[in-house]
C-alpha positions in Angstrom: -5.0 -48.1 -22.1 -6.3 -45.7 -20.0 -6.7 -44.7 -16.1 -9.5 -42.1 -15.3 -8.4 -40.3 -12.2 -11.5 -39.0 -10.6 -12.0 -36.7 -7.6 -13.1 -38.2 -4.5 -13.1 -37.1 -0.5 -10.0 -38.5 1.4 -12.6 -40.1 3.6 -14.2 -41.9 0.7 -10.4 -43.1 -0.7 -11.2 -46.7 0.0 -13.3 -46.6 -2.8 -12.8 -48.6 -5.7 -12.0 -47.2 -9.6 -13.3 -49.6 -11.9 -10.3 -49.9 -14.1 -7.6 -53.0 -15.1 -5.1 -51.1 -13.0 -7.3 -49.7 -9.4 -6.3 -46.6 -8.0 -7.3 -44.6 -4.8 -9.2 -41.7 -5.6 -8.3 -38.5 -4.0 -11.0 -35.4 -3.7 -14.5 -35.7 -3.8 -16.5 -34.1 -6.8 -16.2 -30.6 -6.0 -19.9 -28.9 -5.3 -19.0 -25.6 -6.5 -16.6 -25.1 -9.4 -13.9 -23.0 -9.4 -13.1 -19.6 -10.1 -13.0 -17.8 -13.8 -10.9 -15.6 -15.4 -10.4 -16.2 -19.4 -11.7 -18.0 -22.1 -10.8 -21.8 -22.3 -9.4 -21.6 -25.9 -6.7 -18.8 -24.8 -5.6 -20.7 -21.6 -5.8 -24.1 -23.3 -7.9 -25.4 -20.4 -11.0 -27.5 -20.1 -14.3 -26.5 -21.6 -16.4 -27.5 -18.5 -18.2 -24.1 -16.9 -17.2 -23.3 -13.5 -18.2 -20.7 -11.0 -16.7 -17.4 -10.9 -15.6 -14.9 -8.5 -15.5 -11.7 -9.7 -11.7 -10.3 -9.9 -11.4 -6.5 -8.9 -8.7 -6.1 -12.0 -11.7 -7.6 -14.3 -9.8 -10.1 -15.8 -10.7 -12.1 -18.8 -12.2 -16.0 -17.9 -10.1 -18.8 -17.7 -11.3 -22.1 -16.8 -9.8 -24.7 -14.7 -11.5 -27.9 -13.8 -10.3 -30.5 -11.4 -12.9 -33.3 -12.4 -12.4 -36.0 -14.5 -8.7 -36.5 -14.8 -8.0 -39.1 -17.3 -3.8 -40.6 -17.2 -3.4 -42.4 -20.5 -0.6 -45.0 -19.8 1.6 -44.6 -23.0 5.1 -45.2 -21.4 6.6 -48.7 -21.1 5.5 -49.2 -17.4 2.1 -49.5 -15.8 0.5 -47.8 -12.9 1.0 -51.1 -10.8 4.9 -51.1 -11.9 5.3 -47.7 -10.7 3.5 -47.9 -7.5 5.6 -50.8 -6.9 8.9 -49.1 -7.4 7.5 -46.1 -5.3 6.6 -48.9 -2.3 10.0 -50.6 -2.5 12.0 -47.0 -2.2 9.8 -46.1 0.6 10.7 -49.8 2.3 14.2 -49.3 1.6 14.7 -45.9 2.8 12.8 -47.0 6.3 15.5 -49.4 6.6 18.3 -47.0 6.0 19.3 -47.4 2.2 18.4 -44.3 0.4 19.5 -45.4 -3.3 16.4 -46.0 -4.7 14.6 -43.0 -2.5 17.1 -40.4 -3.8 16.5 -41.6 -7.4 12.7 -41.2 -6.7 13.1 -37.7 -5.2 15.2 -36.8 -8.3 12.4 -38.2 -10.5 9.4 -36.3 -8.6 11.3 -33.0 -8.7 10.6 -32.9 -12.7 14.4 -32.6 -13.4 15.4 -36.2 -14.4 15.5 -37.7 -17.7 13.6 -40.3 -16.9 14.4 -42.8 -20.2 18.0 -42.4 -20.8 20.0 -40.3 -23.0 19.3 -37.7 -25.9 20.3 -40.4 -28.4 16.9 -42.2 -27.4 14.8 -39.2 -28.2 15.9 -39.5 -31.9 15.0 -43.3 -32.1 11.9 -42.8 -30.7 10.1 -39.4 -31.5 7.5 -40.2 -28.8 9.9 -40.3 -25.8 9.5 -36.9 -24.7 5.5 -37.3 -24.6 6.1 -40.7 -22.7 8.4 -39.0 -20.0 5.9 -36.3 -19.6 3.1 -38.7 -18.9 4.8 -41.0 -16.9 5.5 -38.3 -14.4 2.2 -37.6 -14.5 1.7 -41.4 -13.3 4.2 -41.2 -10.7 2.4 -38.1 -9.3 -1.0 -40.1 -9.2 0.8 -43.1 -7.8 2.9 -40.9 -4.9 -0.7 -39.8 -4.0 -1.8 -43.2 -2.7 1.3 -43.3 -0.4 0.3 -40.1 1.2 -0.2 -41.6 4.8 3.7 -42.6 4.6 5.0 -39.2 3.9 5.5 -38.3 7.3 8.6 -36.6 8.8 10.9 -39.3 7.6 10.0 -38.1 4.0 10.5 -34.5 4.4 13.2 -34.6 1.5 10.7 -36.4 -0.9 8.4 -34.0 -0.1 10.2 -31.1 -0.6 11.5 -32.3 -3.8 7.6 -32.7 -5.0 6.7 -29.2 -3.9 9.8 -27.6 -5.7 8.5 -29.5 -8.8 7.7 -26.4 -11.3 4.2 -27.3 -12.3 3.0 -24.2 -13.3 4.7 -24.2 -16.3 3.6 -27.7 -17.9 0.2 -28.7 -19.0 -3.1 -28.3 -17.7 -3.7 -31.8 -17.3 -0.6 -31.9 -15.1 -1.3 -28.8 -13.2 -4.6 -30.5 -12.2 -3.5 -33.6 -10.9 -0.4 -31.6 -9.0 -3.4 -29.8 -7.3 -5.0 -32.7 -6.3 -1.5 -34.4 -4.8 -1.7 -31.5 -3.1 -4.8 -32.1 -1.5 -4.3 -35.6 -0.8 -0.8 -34.9 1.1 -2.5 -32.4 3.5 -5.5 -34.6 4.3 -3.1 -37.4 5.1 -0.5 -35.4 6.5 -2.2 -32.2 8.2 0.9 -30.7 9.8 2.3 -30.2 6.1 -0.6 -27.7 5.4 1.9 -24.6 6.4 4.6 -26.4 3.9 2.2 -26.9 0.9 0.7 -23.2 1.2 4.1 -21.6 1.6 4.8 -23.3 -1.5 2.3 -22.0 -3.1 2.2 -18.1 -1.8 6.1 -18.0 -2.7 5.1 -18.5 -6.2 3.0 -14.8 -5.6 5.8 -12.8 -7.0 6.4 -14.9 -10.4 5.5 -12.5 -13.3 7.7 -13.4 -16.1 7.4 -16.8 -18.3 11.4 -17.7 -16.9 10.0 -17.9 -13.5 7.7 -20.9 -14.2 8.9 -21.9 -18.0 9.7 -25.7 -18.5 11.8 -27.0 -21.1 9.9 -28.7 -24.0 6.7 -27.5 -22.7 4.5 -24.7 -24.8 4.7 -21.1 -23.0 1.9 -20.5 -20.5 0.5 -17.3 -20.2 1.1 -15.1 -16.9 -2.9 -15.1 -16.5 -2.9 -19.1 -16.8 -0.2 -19.6 -14.4 -2.0 -17.1 -11.8 -5.2 -18.9 -12.2 -3.6 -22.3 -11.5 -2.3 -20.7 -8.3 -5.4 -19.4 -7.2 -7.8 -22.9 -7.9 -5.0 -24.7 -5.8 -5.7 -22.1 -3.1 -9.3 -22.0 -3.3 -9.4 -25.9 -3.6 -7.4 -26.2 -0.5 -9.8 -23.3 1.3 -12.9 -25.5 0.7 -11.5 -28.7 1.9 -9.4 -27.8 5.0 -10.9 -24.8 7.3 -7.7 -24.4 9.0 -6.2 -23.0 5.8 -7.3 -19.4 6.4 -5.3 -18.7 9.7 -2.3 -20.5 8.2 -2.8 -18.0 4.8 -3.4 -15.0 6.9 0.3 -15.7 8.4 2.0 -16.7 4.9 0.7 -13.5 3.3 2.4 -11.1 5.5 5.8 -13.2 5.8 5.8 -13.8 2.2 5.6 -10.3 1.1 8.7 -8.9 -0.9 11.3 -6.8 0.9 10.9 -3.5 0.4 13.9 -3.3 -2.0 12.9 -6.0 -4.2 11.9 -5.0 -7.5 8.5 -3.0 -8.5 7.7 -6.1 -10.8 7.8 -8.5 -7.8 5.8 -6.2 -5.5 3.1 -5.8 -8.1 2.8 -9.2 -9.1 2.7 -10.4 -5.1 -0.2 -7.3 -4.5 -1.9 -8.5 -7.7 -2.2 -11.7 -6.3 -3.3 -11.0 -2.9 -6.0 -8.9 -4.4 -7.2 -12.2 -6.4 -7.1 -14.0 -3.1 -9.1 -11.2 -1.6 -11.7 -11.8 -4.4 -13.0 -15.2 -3.3 -11.8 -15.5 0.5 -13.9 -12.8 2.5 -12.9 -13.9 5.4 -9.2 -12.5 4.8 -10.2 -8.9 3.1 -9.2 -6.9 6.0 -5.9 -9.2 6.6 -5.1 -8.6 3.3 -5.6 -4.9 3.0 -3.6 -4.5 6.5 -0.6 -6.2 5.0 -0.5 -4.3 1.8 -1.2 -0.9 3.5 1.5 -1.5 6.3 4.0 -2.4 3.6 3.0 0.5 1.5 3.6 3.2 4.4 7.0 1.7 5.0 8.1 2.2 1.6 6.1 5.9 1.4 8.5 6.6 4.6 11.8 5.6 3.1 10.9 7.1 0.0 9.7 10.6 1.5 13.2 10.5 3.7 15.4 9.7 1.1 13.9 12.7 -1.4 14.4 15.1 1.9 17.8 14.2 2.2 18.5 14.8 -1.5 19.8 18.2 -3.1 18.0 19.8 -6.1 20.4 18.4 -8.6 19.6 14.5 -7.2 15.9 15.4 -7.1 15.9 16.4 -10.7 17.8 13.1 -11.7 15.3 11.2 -9.9 12.6 13.3 -12.1 14.5 12.4 -15.3 14.8 8.8 -14.5 10.7 8.3 -13.7 10.1 10.6 -17.1 12.8 8.1 -18.8 11.1 5.1 -17.2 7.3 5.8 -18.4 8.6 6.5 -22.1 9.9 3.5 -22.4 7.0 2.1 -21.3 7.5 0.2 -18.1 9.9 -2.7 -19.8 9.3 -4.6 -16.1 5.8 -5.5 -16.8 6.3 -7.2 -20.2 6.0 -11.2 -20.3 9.6 -11.4 -21.6 12.8 -13.7 -21.0 15.1 -10.6 -21.0 16.6 -9.2 -17.7 14.7 -6.3 -16.5 16.6 -2.6 -16.7 16.9 -2.4 -13.1 19.3 -5.5 -13.1 21.3 -4.5 -16.2 21.6 -0.7 -14.6 22.9 -2.5 -11.3 25.9 -3.7 -13.0 26.9 -0.5 -14.9 27.5 1.6 -11.7 27.9 1.2 -8.1 28.4 4.9 -7.6 26.6 6.0 -4.6 24.7 8.9 -6.1 23.3 6.7 -8.6 22.3 4.3 -6.4 20.3 6.7 -4.3 18.6 8.1 -7.2 18.0 4.3 -8.5 16.5 3.4 -5.2 14.3 6.3 -5.0 13.2 6.2 -8.4 12.4 2.4 -8.0 10.4 3.3 -4.6 8.3 6.0 -6.2 7.4 3.3 -9.0 6.1 0.8 -6.6 4.1 3.2 -4.3 2.8 4.8 -7.7 1.6 1.3 -9.1 0.5 0.0 -5.6 -1.6 2.8 -5.0 -3.1 3.0 -8.3 -4.2 -0.9 -8.2 -5.9 -0.1 -4.9 -7.8 3.2 -5.9 -9.0 0.7 -8.9 -10.0 -2.0 -6.2 -12.1 0.5 -4.3 -13.7 2.7 -6.8 -16.3 0.2 -7.8 -17.7 0.0 -4.1 -18.2 3.7 -4.3 -20.5 3.9 -7.4 -23.2 4.9 -4.8 -21.6 6.9 -2.2 -24.4 6.9 0.0 -25.0 3.2 0.1 -24.2 0.9 3.0 -21.5 -0.7 0.8 -19.7 2.5 0.3 -20.0 3.1 4.1 -18.5 -0.6 5.1 -15.8 0.1 2.6 -14.7 3.4 3.8 -14.7 1.9 7.4 -12.2 -0.4 6.5 -10.3 2.4 5.0 -10.8 4.2 8.2 -9.5 1.6 10.5 -6.3 1.4 8.3 -5.6 5.1 8.6 -6.4 4.9 12.4 -4.0 2.1 12.9 -1.2 2.4 10.3 -1.4 5.5 8.6 -1.6 8.0 11.3 0.9 6.9 13.7 3.4 7.3 10.8 3.9 11.0 10.7 6.1 10.5 7.8 3.7 9.2 5.2 3.1 11.3 2.3 1.0 9.7 -0.1 -0.8 6.3 1.1 -3.4 8.6 3.1 -4.7 9.9 -0.3 -6.8 6.8 -0.6 -9.0 8.4 2.5 -8.7 11.7 0.9 -10.2 10.6 -2.1 -13.2 8.6 -1.3 -13.7 10.7 1.8 -14.8 13.0 -0.4 -17.5 11.1 -2.0 -20.6 12.1 0.2 -21.1 14.3 3.4 -21.7 11.5 4.9 -18.4 9.9 4.2 -16.9 13.6 5.0 -18.6 13.1 8.5 -16.8 10.0 9.0 -13.6 10.8 8.5 -13.8 14.4 10.2 -15.7 12.7 13.5 -12.9 10.3 13.6 -9.9 12.8 13.4 -12.0 14.9 16.1 -12.2 11.7 18.6 -8.8 10.7 18.2 -7.3 14.5 18.6 -9.3 15.4 21.7 -9.0 11.9 23.5 -6.7 12.1 26.6 -5.8 8.9 26.5 -4.3 9.1 23.3 -0.3 10.1 22.9 0.0 13.6 22.1 1.8 12.9 18.9 -1.5 11.2 17.7 -3.7 13.8 18.8 -1.3 16.3 17.0 -1.4 14.2 13.7 -5.3 14.1 13.6 -5.5 17.8 13.7 -3.2 18.1 11.1 -5.3 15.3 8.8 -8.3 17.2 9.8 -7.2 20.4 9.0 -5.4 19.4 5.8 -8.4 17.3 4.4 -10.7 20.4 5.2 -8.4 22.8 3.7 -7.6 21.2 0.7 -10.7 18.9 0.1 -12.0 20.2 -3.3 -15.3 18.8 -2.8 -15.8 19.4 1.2 -18.6 22.1 0.9 -18.3 25.5 2.6 -21.2 24.8 5.4 -18.6 21.8 6.5 -15.6 23.9 6.5 -17.4 26.5 8.8 -18.6 23.6 11.0 -15.4 22.0 11.4 -13.8 25.6 12.3 -16.2 26.2 14.9 -15.7 22.7 16.3 -12.0 23.3 16.7 -12.4 26.6 17.9 -14.4 25.4 20.8 -12.2 22.9 21.8 -8.9 25.3 21.3 -11.0 27.8 23.6 -11.4 24.5 26.0 -7.3 24.2 26.0 -7.0 27.9 26.3 -8.9 27.8 29.3 -7.0 24.7 31.1 -3.6 25.7 29.9 -3.7 29.5 30.8 -3.8 28.8 34.8 -0.3 27.6 34.6 1.2 29.1 31.8 4.3 31.9 32.0 4.6 32.0 28.4 4.9 30.0 25.0 6.6 26.6 25.3 5.6 24.0 22.6 6.4 21.0 24.9 4.0 22.0 27.7 1.3 22.9 25.2 1.8 21.1 22.0 -2.1 20.2 21.7 -3.1 23.8 21.7 -0.4 25.1 19.5 -1.3 22.4 16.9 -5.2 23.2 17.0 -4.1 27.1 16.5 -2.1 26.2 13.3 -4.9 23.8 11.8 -7.2 26.5 12.4 -4.7 29.0 10.6 -4.2 26.5 7.9 -7.9 26.3 6.9 -8.1 30.1 7.5 -5.3 30.5 4.4 -7.3 28.1 1.9 -10.9 28.3 2.7 -11.3 31.8 3.8 -13.9 32.5 1.5 -16.2 29.8 2.9 -15.7 31.9 6.2 -17.4 34.9 4.7 -21.0 35.5 5.6 -21.5 38.7 3.1 -19.2 41.0 1.3 -19.7 44.7 -0.3 -21.5 44.6 -3.7 -18.0 46.0 -5.4 -16.6 42.3 -4.7 -16.5 40.0 -7.3 -16.2 36.5 -6.2 -14.3 35.5 -9.3 -11.7 37.9 -9.0 -9.9 37.4 -5.4 -8.2 40.8 -5.6 -11.3 42.2 -5.3 -11.6 41.1 -1.3 -8.5 43.0 -0.7 -9.2 46.0 2.0 -13.0 45.7 2.1 -15.6 45.5 5.1 -16.1 42.1 4.8 -18.8 40.3 7.3 -17.7 36.7 8.6 -19.5 34.0 10.0 -20.1 34.6 13.6 -17.4 33.6 16.3 -14.9 32.9 13.6 -13.1 36.2 14.6 -13.5 36.3 18.3 -12.4 32.3 18.3 -9.2 33.6 16.5 -8.7 36.6 18.7 -9.0 35.1 22.1 -6.5 32.6 21.1 -4.2 34.5 19.2 -3.9 37.0 22.0 -3.6 34.6 24.9 -0.6 33.7 27.4 0.2 30.8 25.2 1.1 33.4 22.3 0.7 31.0 19.5 2.1 33.1 16.9 5.6 32.8 18.6 5.4 28.7 18.4 3.9 27.7 15.2 5.3 27.4 11.9 6.7 30.8 10.6 5.5 30.2 7.1 2.0 29.6 8.1 2.0 32.3 10.7 2.9 34.9 8.3 0.6 33.8 5.3 -2.2 34.0 8.0 -1.1 37.5 9.1 -1.3 38.7 5.4 -4.3 37.7 4.5 -5.9 38.5 7.9 -4.4 42.2 7.8 -5.6 42.6 3.7 -9.2 41.1 4.5 -9.4 43.6 7.7 -10.0 40.3 9.5 -7.3 41.0 12.2 -4.0 43.1 12.3 -1.3 40.9 14.3 2.1 42.4 12.7 2.6 44.6 16.3 2.5 41.1 18.2 4.6 39.3 15.4 7.3 42.2 15.8 7.2 41.9 19.7 7.6 38.3 19.5 11.2 38.8 17.9 12.4 40.1 20.9 10.8 37.1 22.7 13.2 34.1 23.6 11.5 31.2 23.8 13.9 29.3 26.0 12.8 31.5 29.0 9.7 29.4 29.3 11.0 26.4 28.4 10.9 23.7 31.1 13.6 21.5 32.6 17.2 21.5 31.2 15.7 23.0 28.0 15.5 26.2 29.4 19.1 26.9 29.7 20.2 24.8 26.6 22.4 22.6 29.2 20.5 19.3 27.3 21.4 20.8 24.0 25.3 22.2 24.3 26.4 18.3 24.4 24.8 17.8 21.0 26.1 21.0 19.4 22.8 22.8 18.8 22.9 26.3 18.5 21.0 27.6 22.0 20.2 31.0 19.8 18.4 29.1 17.3 14.6 28.3 18.1 13.4 26.5 15.3 13.5 23.5 17.7 11.2 24.8 19.9 8.5 25.7 17.0 5.5 23.8 15.4 6.5 22.0 12.4 4.3 22.3 9.5 3.2 19.0 8.8 0.0 18.7 6.5 -0.2 15.5 5.0 -2.5 16.6 2.1 0.0 18.5 0.5 0.3 18.1 -3.5 0.4 14.6 -4.5 3.1 14.2 -6.8 3.1 10.0 -7.7 2.8 10.4 -12.1 0.6 7.8 -12.5 -2.1 7.4 -9.8 -2.3 11.1 -9.5 -5.1 10.8 -11.8 -7.2 9.5 -9.0 -6.8 12.8 -6.9 -6.6 15.5 -9.4 -10.0 16.4 -9.4 -10.3 16.3 -5.5 -7.6 18.9 -4.6 -7.8 22.5 -4.0 -4.6 23.9 -5.2 -3.2 27.0 -3.6 -4.7 30.3 -5.2 -2.5 33.5 -5.3 -4.3 36.7 -4.7 -3.2 39.5 -7.2 -1.8 42.4 -5.5 -1.4 40.7 -2.0 2.2 40.3 -1.9 3.0 43.2 -3.8 1.5 45.7 -1.3 3.6 44.2 1.2 6.7 44.9 -0.5 5.7 48.4 -1.5 5.3 48.9 2.6 8.5 47.5 3.5 10.1 49.9 0.4 8.7 52.7 2.1 9.7 51.7 5.7 13.3 51.1 4.3 13.3 54.6 2.8 12.1 56.3 6.2 14.1 54.4 8.4 17.0 53.1 6.6 18.6 49.6 7.0 16.2 47.6 9.5 17.4 44.4 10.1 14.0 43.3 11.6 12.0 44.2 8.4 14.4 42.4 6.1 13.6 39.5 8.2 9.9 39.9 7.7 10.4 40.6 3.9 12.1 37.2 3.6 9.5 35.2 5.6 6.9 37.1 3.1 8.6 35.7 0.5 8.8 32.5 1.6 5.3 32.1 2.7 4.3 33.6 -0.7 5.8 31.0 -2.4 4.6 28.3 -0.5 2.6 25.8 -2.0 
């Protein structure tokens, strides 16, 4: 005897099914069939072909058909008998008698043995199959009682939603999805509860997360496909699903201290959701980027606080993990190395190293997935598709990455794709310029935008020379405007009052240090462009206005060389001197006798605001600009493959530092011990070793 369970709309629930035992149909025949990933042979699913959404991770096909489900009654009770049992349990529950209701809850949770003890299984080898089949009949029967599953039946609905449906056979999964749709159709208030039960399974990644005893092992790919068939079906039937999902994907995101395995599984499922729900594309990327930035900042702060020994331990842990082949991603029942390791030691140093290593691996893997996701959109970097994708990334940059000063790696999505064409370069540079010079923006954002622009132009290997010159001139124009505005009230260098000016001046010096060759108009014939040392001490013709821009602002009342990062100032001074661009060492020497505190505003001028905090008033580093340039070398071991060809490394010039050391040595011989010269030498070495 068999009962066919056909799909029908909830509105057509009254349509009769011509079978000996009538059942109310639940859902309509789907007009569009549901996504594919792997072959049906691999997943053990139906052969019916279904419409596919292309997944960004390029998985194989999986077919999952919700139509024409047949329930064969091989148990000892008919469908009518089970429906009568459910009706009786619900009726008594309404009267306050919960004995049958509690049994029904246990039955539908999938945990109860329906037919008695294990001894019965020995007598009847078909008993396990009967039990599995009867649970399906219970679920089909319960669907017809959906209108009664209101608030008073919260316990029963919770039991059904906690049922381990992903690890059962394909037919059960289809029946379960249809039950969810019937439940939401009759009880709209349960939509959030149903979607939450699905989304919280996004972190499942190992067979032990979904396995059910006495059922064949279900692959991770098949499990993911079942989850997304359910979501896509609900999205098709209920328009209110989208805003609820938008909230849930953020609230269900794994905590930052959860394992890499859980983070990767969740992100992978979000990207699959994104492939068939275009209305949530922006929100999904928002969630991923915002969580990624938080991990990025925490990781960077942890590494900054570590000494060289602990940093080396982190590097060794990462290397060991790669050599062991990322066991966390294996579909095995074994506990991952992280949980084993956590029991072996509670040493504080070990915990710090372990946390840093895990955060680096999370960052690395998620960024690698995002690079892979966006790459197809930039196959033709001049296309409208590429521009649209880049505008999405620019939105993430402006709203999430830029305001987070400590972000270290997330911004390389913009760095990589922004160099694909001059059109995209112009879009990014224009965004940074607009932010840097909008008076309504907070000063911290203006300075950060200047740093991002300078770092992009200086470090971008594919940024052509004419764009370098153009950006330099645009920044120089705004620098002159700031200088004219600030000089009228300026008494001397003050980073608190004139921070935007100093940030812009430092940006220009940084660009000069990396892209000085692009700022040159012509060189003497004896200069070999492939031999950087041949540029030293030559009469070089620079692009128009370059020298004047730098000279006007360096020798202004604002005195930027006193406030900008000493490392950048020294490197600029060294290059400018040897290229005969500008000689600023006398100004640097005179600045050593200048105290910034005499120009500072308010309580800071006397150090009164700092004495209670145990600051050394003679230490002027707190009154100088930090050297924040966000596209410094990319260190994540796996995802760095995407940016290795995009990055302009620091190129030392043979003979540049040697000449300075020789000059310092000559001065020492002539003048004896000189503290200022010794300080210069130390700074030169630091600048020379930078990068």
